[in-house]
N, C-alpha and C positions, 0 to 999 in steps of 0.2 A: 283360737286367740293367735296361736302359733303361725297360721298360715297368713293371716293379718301383718304381721309383723314381717315375714318373710316377703310378701308381696310390695309392702312399706319399703323395705331395705332394696329390694330389685328395682322398684322405682325410682328412690333417691339416687341409686347408682347410676341407672341409665339417665335420670336428667342431669347429673354432675358431668357424665360425659359427653352427653349434647352441649351443654353449656361450655365445656372444655374447648370441643371440636368448633363450634361457633366464635368462641373469642381468639381461636388460633387462625380462623379463616378471615378475620379482618384485615382490611389492606391498610399498609401503612400510606402516610401524606405522600404525595409526589413533591418531590425536589427538583425544582426548576431553576436553572442558571441561565441567566440571559446572555446571548452571545451576540455579537455583532454579524452582520450577514458576511459571507464569505466574499473574499476579494474575486474581482474578475480574473485574476490569473489562478486563483484556487479553482474557481467553477470551470476553467479551460481544462483541468488537468484530468486524467483519467483517474476512475474509480473502480471499486471491486464491490460486488454484491455477493454476499455469502448466504447459501439458501439452505438451513439445514432442516432435514425431514427425520425425525427421530421415529422408529419403528417402521420406518419405509424401506422394505427390502429391495436390494438391487434390481429384480426382474419386475417389479410392480408396474414399472412405466411402461414396458414393452407389453406385460400380460394384460394390462387394463386399457392400453391405447391412451396414455396421458401425452398426447400430442405435443402440450405446450412445454411440459418438461422435457419431452425427449429432443426438443427445439433448443432448449437451454443447454442440454447436455452435449449437444453436436458441436464437434470443433469448428471454431471460426475460421472462414476462407483466408487463405495468406494473402497478404498484400504485396504485391510485386512492384 
């Protein structure tokens, strides 16, 4: 009898943890703010692209031959 209650408690705790984890994983609704298209002068301006690679070591691009990342990292040629 004791082992049945122990198994029941374990299953109940496991189901509670799984239910809590599933509820925490639910996605919030997407909030969309309608904006007008950029003006021609804004589109002509320079822009910045930020590439963030969490956990990507400094030498991975050379070590594994990531040619596109190496090309992005190369200094831009000077305009004269």
